[in-house]
C-alpha positions as CSV (number, residue, x, y, z in Angstrom):
1,M,107.1,120.2,97.4
2,K,110.4,121.4,95.5
3,S,113.0,123.1,97.8
4,Q,114.3,126.4,95.9
5,N,117.9,125.1,96.7
6,T,119.3,122.1,95.3
7,I,118.9,120.3,98.4
8,G,115.6,119.5,99.9
9,K,114.5,120.4,103.6
10,L,113.4,117.4,105.6
11,Y,110.6,118.7,108.1
12,L,110.1,116.7,111.4
13,I,106.0,116.7,111.1
14,P,104.4,116.0,114.6
15,T,101.5,113.6,114.6
16,T,98.5,113.1,117.3
17,M,99.0,110.8,120.3
18,G,95.9,109.2,119.7
19,D,92.0,109.5,118.6
20,C,92.0,113.1,119.1
21,D,90.9,116.0,116.6
22,P,94.5,116.8,115.3
23,I,92.9,120.8,115.5
24,D,93.3,120.6,119.4
25,V,96.5,119.4,119.6
26,L,98.5,120.6,116.0
27,P,99.3,124.0,114.6
28,Q,98.4,125.2,111.0
29,T,102.1,125.0,110.4
30,I,101.5,121.4,110.0
31,K,99.0,121.6,107.8
32,R,100.7,123.7,105.5
33,A,103.6,121.6,105.4
34,I,101.6,118.2,104.9
35,D,99.7,120.5,101.6
36,L,103.0,121.2,100.5
37,I,104.8,118.0,100.9
38,D,104.2,114.4,98.7
39,Y,107.4,112.6,100.1
40,Y,107.2,110.8,104.0
41,I,109.5,108.7,106.0
42,V,106.9,107.4,108.5
43,E,107.0,104.7,110.9
44,N,103.6,102.9,109.3
45,E,102.3,103.8,106.1
46,K,98.6,103.2,106.8
47,T,98.2,105.0,110.0
48,A,100.3,107.6,108.7
49,R,98.1,108.2,105.8
50,K,95.6,108.4,108.0
51,S,97.1,111.6,110.3
52,I,97.6,113.2,106.8
53,K,94.3,112.7,105.5
54,Q,92.6,113.7,108.7
55,V,95.2,116.7,109.0
56,Q,94.4,117.8,105.1
57,P,91.4,115.8,103.6
58,E,92.1,117.9,100.3
59,K,95.6,116.3,99.6
60,K,95.5,113.6,97.3
61,Q,96.5,110.2,98.7
62,S,97.9,108.8,95.5
63,E,100.3,112.0,95.1
64,L,101.9,110.7,98.3
65,I,105.3,108.5,98.5
66,L,106.0,107.3,101.7
67,F,108.8,105.2,102.7
68,A,108.4,102.9,106.0
69,L,111.2,103.0,108.7
70,N,110.4,100.6,111.5
71,K,112.5,97.9,112.8
72,R,112.4,95.6,109.7
73,T,114.4,98.6,108.0
74,E,117.7,97.9,106.9
75,P,120.5,100.5,107.6
76,H,121.6,100.6,103.6
77,E,117.7,101.5,102.7
78,H,118.5,105.0,104.5
79,K,120.0,106.2,102.2
80,E,117.4,105.4,99.6
81,F,114.9,107.2,101.6
82,I,116.4,110.3,101.6
83,K,117.2,110.9,98.0
84,P,114.2,113.0,97.2
85,L,115.8,115.6,99.3
86,L,119.1,115.5,97.5
87,E,116.9,115.8,94.5
88,G,115.9,119.2,95.5
89,K,112.2,117.9,97.1
90,D,111.3,118.6,100.2
91,M,110.3,115.6,102.9
92,G,108.5,114.7,105.8
93,L,109.2,113.1,109.0
94,M,106.7,111.4,110.7
95,S,106.6,109.3,114.0
96,E,104.0,107.2,114.5
97,A,102.6,109.1,117.4
98,G,104.0,112.7,118.8
99,C,107.3,114.1,117.8
100,P,109.4,112.7,115.3
101,G,113.2,111.7,116.6
102,V,112.4,111.6,120.4
103,A,112.0,108.4,121.5
104,D,111.5,107.4,117.6
105,P,113.4,105.3,115.2
106,G,113.1,109.0,112.8
107,A,116.4,110.0,114.6
108,V,118.8,108.1,112.2
109,I,117.2,110.0,109.1
110,V,117.9,113.4,111.0
111,K,121.5,112.0,112.0
112,L,121.8,111.2,108.1
113,A,120.3,114.4,106.9
114,H,122.8,116.5,108.9
115,E,126.0,114.5,107.5
116,K,124.5,114.7,103.9
117,G,124.0,119.1,104.6
118,I,120.4,118.7,104.7
119,Q,118.4,121.2,106.6
120,V,116.4,120.0,109.3
121,V,113.3,121.6,110.4
122,P,111.3,120.9,113.5
123,L,107.9,121.4,113.7
124,V,105.9,122.6,116.9
125,G,103.8,119.8,118.1
126,P,102.8,117.1,121.3
127,S,105.2,115.5,122.9
128,S,104.2,112.8,126.1
129,I,107.9,113.3,127.6
130,L,107.9,117.1,127.7
131,L,104.2,117.1,128.8
132,A,104.4,114.9,131.8
133,M,107.3,116.5,133.0
134,M,105.7,120.1,132.7
135,A,102.7,118.4,134.5
136,S,104.3,116.5,136.7
137,G,105.5,119.1,139.4
138,M,108.7,117.5,139.6
139,N,112.7,119.4,138.6
140,G,111.8,120.6,135.1
141,Q,115.4,121.8,135.4
142,S,117.0,118.5,135.4
143,F,115.7,115.5,133.9
144,T,116.9,112.4,132.0
145,F,115.0,110.2,129.8
146,H,115.9,106.4,130.0
147,G,113.4,104.9,127.3
148,Y,112.1,101.2,128.5
149,L,113.8,99.8,131.8
150,P,114.6,96.1,132.0
151,I,111.7,93.4,131.8
152,E,113.1,90.8,133.9
153,K,112.4,92.0,137.7
154,G,115.8,91.5,138.9
155,E,117.4,93.7,136.8
156,K,114.5,96.4,136.9
157,K,114.7,96.3,140.1
158,A,118.7,97.3,140.2
159,T,117.9,100.1,137.6
160,L,115.6,101.7,139.3
161,K,117.6,101.9,143.0
162,V,120.1,103.2,140.2
163,L,117.9,105.7,139.2
164,E,116.7,106.9,142.8
165,K,119.9,107.2,144.0
166,V,121.1,109.4,141.1
167,S,117.8,111.5,141.5
168,L,118.2,112.1,144.8
169,E,122.7,113.1,144.5
170,R,121.4,115.2,141.5
171,N,118.2,116.7,142.1
172,Q,117.2,114.9,139.0
173,S,113.6,113.6,137.7
174,Q,114.2,110.2,136.0
175,I,111.6,109.8,133.1
176,F,110.8,106.4,131.4
177,I,108.1,104.5,129.3
178,E,106.5,101.0,129.5
179,T,105.4,99.1,126.3
180,P,101.5,99.5,126.9
181,Y,100.2,96.5,127.7
182,R,102.5,95.8,130.3
183,N,101.8,99.3,132.4
184,N,100.0,97.8,135.0
185,K,102.6,95.1,135.7
186,M,105.0,98.2,135.8
187,L,103.1,100.0,138.5
188,E,102.7,97.1,140.4
189,D,106.6,96.8,140.5
190,L,107.2,100.3,140.8
191,L,105.2,100.2,144.3
192,Q,107.1,97.4,145.5
193,I,110.2,98.2,144.5
194,L,110.4,102.2,145.4
195,N,111.0,103.9,148.1
196,P,107.8,104.5,150.3
197,E,109.2,108.5,149.8
198,T,109.9,108.7,146.5
199,H,107.5,110.6,144.1
200,L,105.8,109.1,141.3
201,C,103.8,110.7,138.4
202,I,102.2,108.7,136.6
203,A,100.9,110.5,132.9
204,A,98.5,108.3,130.6
205,D,96.6,109.2,127.5
206,I,98.2,112.7,127.2
207,T,95.9,115.0,125.2
208,L,93.2,112.6,124.8
209,S,90.1,112.5,126.5
210,T,90.9,110.2,129.0
211,E,94.2,111.9,129.9
212,Y,95.1,111.1,133.4
213,I,98.3,112.6,135.5
214,K,98.8,112.2,139.1
215,T,101.9,112.6,141.2
216,K,101.9,111.2,144.3
217,K,104.7,109.6,147.0
218,A,104.9,105.8,146.0
219,K,103.2,104.8,149.8
220,D,100.3,107.3,148.8
221,W,99.9,105.0,145.0
222,K,99.2,102.2,147.2
223,K,96.1,103.6,148.6
224,E,94.8,104.3,144.7
225,T,93.6,101.8,142.2
226,V,94.1,102.8,138.4
227,D,94.4,100.9,135.2
228,L,96.8,101.6,132.7
229,H,96.4,98.6,130.7
230,N,97.1,99.4,126.8
231,R,97.2,102.8,127.3
232,P,100.1,105.1,126.3
233,A,101.9,106.0,129.9
234,I,105.2,108.2,130.8
235,F,106.4,107.3,134.2
236,I,108.2,109.6,136.2
237,I,110.2,109.5,139.7
238,H,112.0,111.4,142.2
239,K,113.4,110.9,145.3
240,M,114.1,114.1,147.5
């Protein structure tokens, strides 16, 4: 897709958050964008090609030009990635799952685009953070996303106690995530560390057929068994 302007536009293209039919979670604007764009910046080329094929089966894979943006990407490569934009071609930025630019390495490309005067166009799609917050029953007026907490239990405990304190003082919900294979350990630690009266929301497999979203006090979670192993999950706490 070639822009009518001398500089192309950077489209932020959401993807599904797991194995589900794209039509259930992605609007038609995503399909139209993919149909017209040939240049993409992605986390993983294989899964990006699969996502594109699911949304727009008629798209010729041979016409796609993909740049991989991940932990192995060197900072100097970022400027190379956006060259098509500076040459007048529109590009798509895709996350591995959900919305690009949020808890996602694509944020560095968006920042660079703004620095170069490139128009950034965010498209509507599923955000696990926002969907979990919506369904939690906690304070949607004030919340903070912290990404990953420390792995070491002592540091994790200290961090959680600070988050509880901030939550109580500011009436603010605290959101964080964990690597899926460590989710069960995270839940175990939470139930040992959190004040029994602190509310905890667990939102796993959001938008999938196995979606699980519940909010309870920490003391009540101890009465329930839930297996979160290898299931993408969002954790939210709020001390009231």
